[in-house]
N, C-alpha and C positions, 0 to 999 in steps of 0.2 A: 275210042278208049285209048288212054295213054299207058305206056309200059311202066313197070316198076322202076326200071332204069331211069326213065325220064323224071319220075317223081323223086328218085334218090338224088339225081343231079340238081333238081330244083331245090331240095332241102339243103344241099351243099352250097349252092349259090346264094340262097336267101340267108343262110347262116353267116355268110361273109358280107351281108347287107348289099348285095348286088340289086339294083333297082329292077322292078318288075318289067319295065320296058326292055331292058337289056336281056333279061332272062327269056322274055318272049321271043326276041330276035334269035337268041342262041338255040333255044329248044324247039321253036316253031309251035308254041302253045299260046293260045290267046291270053291276053292280060286278065280278063275276068276269070278265066279258069285258074290262072296262077294266084289271083287274089283269094279265090275260094280255097285253093290248096293251102295258101298261107294261113288261113283261119283254121282249117282242119288239122294241119300238121304243125301248128305253132309250138306244142310241147317238144317235138323232135328238133325243130329249128332252134329253140331256146337251149336245149341240152347241148347241141352242137356248138352254139355260140359260147356257152359256158366252157366247153372243152377247149375251144380256140383261145379264150381268155386265159384259162389256166396254163396252156402251153406257152403263151406269150409271157405271162408272169414268171413262169419258171425259167424261160430263156433269159429274160431281162434281170430278174431278181434272185434267181436260184430257188431251191426248194426249202422246205422248213429247216432241214438240217443245216444248210448253208446260212440261213437267216439266224438260227440259234447260235451258230459259231460266231457270227459277227456280233451278236448281242453280248455273248460272253467276253469276247475280245474287248468290246467297248466298255463293259463293266470293269474288266481287269485294268484297262488303261486309266479309268477314273479312280479306281481303288489305289493304284500305284501313285497317281498324282496326289490324291488325298493324303497318302502316307508321307509324301515329301513336303507337304505344306506345314508352315508354322502357324499355330493357332491364332496368333495375333494379327495375321493378314485377313482383311475382310473378304477377299475372294474365296477363302476356304469354305465359307457357308454356301456359296454358289456351287462349288465342286461337290460338297457334301450332298446338296439337293439333287444334283445330277446323278450322283452315285445311288442315292436312295431311289430315284425314279427308275434308273436302269435296273436295279435289283428287283423292284416291284414288277417291272415288265417281265423279267426273267422268271420270277416266282409265279406270276400269273400263267405263263405258258407252260412252265414245267409242272404245274399242278393240274393242268387240264388233262382229262383222259384221252382225248383225241385232238391234238393241236392242229391249228389251221395250216394250210400249205404255205402261207405267207402272211405276215402282218406288218403293218407300218413300223418304222423306227420309233423307239420311245421318245417322248418329249424330253428335251434336255434344255431347261431354262438357262439362259446366258447370264442373267442377273438374279440375285437373291431378293425377292420381294419383301421379306420380313424375317424375323428370327425363327430359328428352328426349335421346335419343342420336341420333347420325348414322344409325344403322341403321333408325330409324323414319321417315325422310324418304324 
C-alpha cells in the first residue's frame, strides 16, 4: 500500500504533465499503478492543472482588473484619435469601427455579473470593410 504523501506527489507531478515513466522512477511506484491512479485521480489532476494555468495566465497577462484597465486605456486612445479626425478622411471609418468594437468589448464584460479572470484583446480591424450604419453602433 502506498502512502497518501506518495499519491499527493503523484498528483502534483501528473498535473505538470510529467511522464509516467519518470514519475515511476522518482516515486518507486510501478507504471501500471500510476496509470490506474491517473484514471482514479483525474479530477484532482485536472483541477491542479487548471490552477497552474490560471497562475501562469495571471503572471503573464495580469488579472481581470489589469485587463480591464488596458481595455479602458485602449478605448480612450481610440476615442481621442477619433475626436482628432476630420470626417472627410476615409480612415476615420476604420478608427470609428475600432472604437465601437472596443466599447462593445468593455460593455460585454462590465455587464457580466462575474467577469472572467482574463479575456483576449478585442478585435480591432485595421481597415474598414464597408460603410458604417446606425445599426452597428
